Backbone as numpy.savetxt, mean C-alpha at the origin, in Angstrom:
# Nx Ny Nz CAx CAy CAz Cx Cy Cz
13.32 -18.65 -5.83 12.07 -18.19 -5.32 11.30 -17.49 -6.44
10.10 -17.92 -6.68 9.23 -17.31 -7.69 8.11 -16.55 -6.99
7.63 -15.54 -7.65 6.52 -14.78 -7.10 6.11 -13.68 -8.06
5.15 -12.91 -7.64 4.64 -11.80 -8.43 4.59 -10.56 -7.56
4.77 -9.43 -8.21 4.60 -8.14 -7.55 3.42 -7.45 -8.21
2.48 -7.01 -7.39 1.31 -6.30 -7.88 1.32 -4.88 -7.31
1.03 -3.92 -8.14 0.79 -2.55 -7.68 -0.71 -2.39 -7.54
-1.16 -2.16 -6.33 -2.59 -2.10 -6.07 -2.96 -0.71 -5.55
-3.84 -0.06 -6.27 -4.38 1.21 -5.81 -5.63 0.95 -4.99
-5.83 1.77 -3.97 -6.99 1.56 -3.11 -8.07 2.60 -3.32
-7.97 3.36 -4.40 -9.01 4.33 -4.70 -8.72 5.70 -4.13
-9.75 6.51 -4.07 -9.58 7.91 -3.66 -9.87 8.14 -2.19
-10.13 7.11 -1.45 -10.33 7.28 -0.01 -11.55 6.60 0.54
-12.46 6.19 -0.31 -13.66 5.50 0.15 -13.41 4.00 0.06
-13.39 3.30 1.18 -13.13 1.86 1.16 -14.07 1.09 0.25
-15.28 1.60 0.03 -16.24 0.91 -0.83 -15.85 0.97 -2.30
-14.87 1.81 -2.64 -14.42 1.92 -4.02 -13.34 0.90 -4.38
-12.84 0.14 -3.41 -11.84 -0.88 -3.72 -12.47 -1.96 -4.59
-11.73 -2.41 -5.58 -12.26 -3.45 -6.45 -12.16 -4.82 -5.81
-12.97 -5.73 -6.28 -12.91 -7.10 -5.78 -11.55 -7.73 -6.09
-10.99 -7.37 -7.24 -9.68 -7.91 -7.62 -8.59 -7.41 -6.65
-8.65 -6.13 -6.29 -7.67 -5.58 -5.34 -7.78 -6.30 -4.00
-9.00 -6.50 -3.53 -9.21 -7.20 -2.26 -8.67 -8.62 -2.32
-8.94 -9.30 -3.42 -8.45 -10.68 -3.59 -6.93 -10.73 -3.57
-6.28 -9.83 -4.31 -4.81 -9.82 -4.39 -4.19 -9.53 -3.02
-4.78 -8.59 -2.29 -4.24 -8.27 -0.97 -4.38 -9.47 -0.04
-5.54 -10.11 -0.05 -5.75 -11.28 0.81 -4.80 -12.42 0.48
-4.38 -12.53 -0.78 -3.47 -13.60 -1.21 -2.00 -13.24 -0.98
-1.73 -12.03 -0.57 -0.35 -11.55 -0.47 0.38 -12.10 0.75
1.67 -12.30 0.56 2.56 -12.70 1.66 3.19 -11.47 2.30
3.27 -10.37 1.54 3.93 -9.16 2.01 3.29 -7.95 1.35
3.07 -6.91 2.15 2.55 -5.64 1.62 3.62 -4.57 1.81
3.89 -3.80 0.76 4.78 -2.66 0.86 3.91 -1.42 0.95
4.11 -0.64 1.98 3.28 0.54 2.24 4.13 1.81 2.13
3.54 2.92 1.65 4.30 4.15 1.41 4.53 5.03 2.63
4.37 4.51 3.81 4.65 5.25 5.04 5.26 4.29 6.05
6.25 4.76 6.79 6.85 3.90 7.82 5.90 3.64 8.97
5.10 4.63 9.33 4.12 4.48 10.40 2.78 4.08 9.77
2.39 2.83 9.95 1.17 2.33 9.33 -0.07 3.06 9.83
-0.01 3.63 11.03 -1.15 4.41 11.53 -1.33 5.70 10.73
-0.27 6.17 10.08 -0.35 7.38 9.25 -0.46 7.07 7.76
-0.45 5.79 7.41 -0.51 5.37 6.01 -1.97 5.30 5.57
-2.38 6.28 4.77 -3.78 6.35 4.34 -4.21 5.09 3.60
-3.37 4.60 2.70 -3.72 3.40 1.93 -3.94 2.20 2.85
-3.04 2.01 3.81 -3.17 0.88 4.75 -4.44 1.00 5.57
-4.75 2.22 6.01 -5.96 2.42 6.82 -7.23 2.15 6.01
-7.21 2.49 4.72 -8.36 2.18 3.85 -8.52 0.67 3.72
-7.40 -0.01 3.46 -7.45 -1.47 3.32 -7.94 -2.12 4.61
-7.47 -1.64 5.73 -7.84 -2.22 7.03 -9.34 -2.15 7.29
-10.02 -1.14 6.74 -11.46 -1.05 6.90 -12.19 -2.14 6.12
-11.60 -2.55 5.00 -12.22 -3.56 4.15 -11.75 -4.97 4.51
-10.47 -5.07 4.89 -9.86 -6.37 5.19 -9.19 -6.26 6.56
-9.95 -6.39 7.65 -9.36 -6.26 8.98 -8.20 -7.22 9.23
-8.23 -8.37 8.60 -7.17 -9.36 8.78 -5.88 -8.97 8.09
-5.84 -7.80 7.44 -4.61 -7.31 6.81 -3.51 -7.17 7.87
-3.92 -6.98 9.12 -2.93 -6.87 10.19 -2.11 -8.15 10.37
-2.61 -9.27 9.84 -1.89 -10.54 9.94 -0.90 -10.74 8.79
-0.92 -9.86 7.80 -0.01 -9.95 6.65 1.24 -9.15 6.97
2.40 -9.73 6.68 3.67 -9.01 6.89 3.69 -7.74 6.05
4.24 -6.68 6.61 4.34 -5.42 5.89 5.78 -4.96 5.84
6.11 -4.26 4.78 7.40 -3.60 4.62 7.10 -2.12 4.39
7.04 -1.35 5.46 6.75 0.07 5.30 8.00 0.84 4.85
7.88 1.57 3.76 8.98 2.36 3.22 8.45 3.77 3.00
9.15 4.74 3.53 8.71 6.14 3.40 9.03 6.64 1.99
8.00 6.91 1.20 8.18 7.55 -0.09 6.94 8.35 -0.44
7.14 9.40 -1.22 6.10 10.36 -1.54 5.18 9.82 -2.62
3.87 9.80 -2.36 2.86 9.39 -3.34 2.14 10.66 -3.76
2.59 11.29 -4.84 2.05 12.57 -5.24 2.21 12.80 -6.73
1.42 13.71 -7.26 1.59 14.11 -8.66 2.64 15.20 -8.80
3.07 15.78 -7.69 4.07 16.85 -7.68 5.44 16.27 -8.00
5.98 16.60 -9.18 7.27 16.04 -9.62 8.41 16.40 -8.68
8.37 17.61 -8.11 9.44 18.01 -7.19 9.46 17.14 -5.94
8.29 16.83 -5.41 8.23 15.96 -4.22 8.64 14.54 -4.57
8.22 14.06 -5.74 8.61 12.71 -6.15 10.11 12.61 -6.35
10.73 13.68 -6.82 12.17 13.68 -7.06 12.94 13.52 -5.76
12.31 13.81 -4.64 12.97 13.65 -3.34 13.11 12.18 -2.94
12.39 11.29 -3.62 12.53 9.85 -3.36 13.83 9.37 -4.00
14.82 9.17 -3.18 16.11 8.71 -3.70 16.14 7.18 -3.73
17.03 6.60 -4.53 17.12 5.12 -4.55 17.35 4.52 -3.18
18.05 5.24 -2.30 18.28 4.72 -0.95 16.97 4.58 -0.19
16.01 5.48 -0.49 14.72 5.44 0.17 13.89 4.24 -0.28
14.07 3.86 -1.53 13.26 2.79 -2.08 14.07 1.55 -2.08
């Protein structure tokens, strides 16, 4: 099986700040990995959903991990979590 993994940032919270390239990659994706198990609480997913409503049709793999600049909080992400 061949494929690519892309890390896509969705900006600082304004859906209008998403790049055209990010939108294209998400639309072409077979699977999205999200940083929250509950997609209703996943800020990134909710931003994407405003721009690409059909994102709900893409398979997701929600994994709980900390998205922060705080090194102590990031250190709490153990290999088992990821």
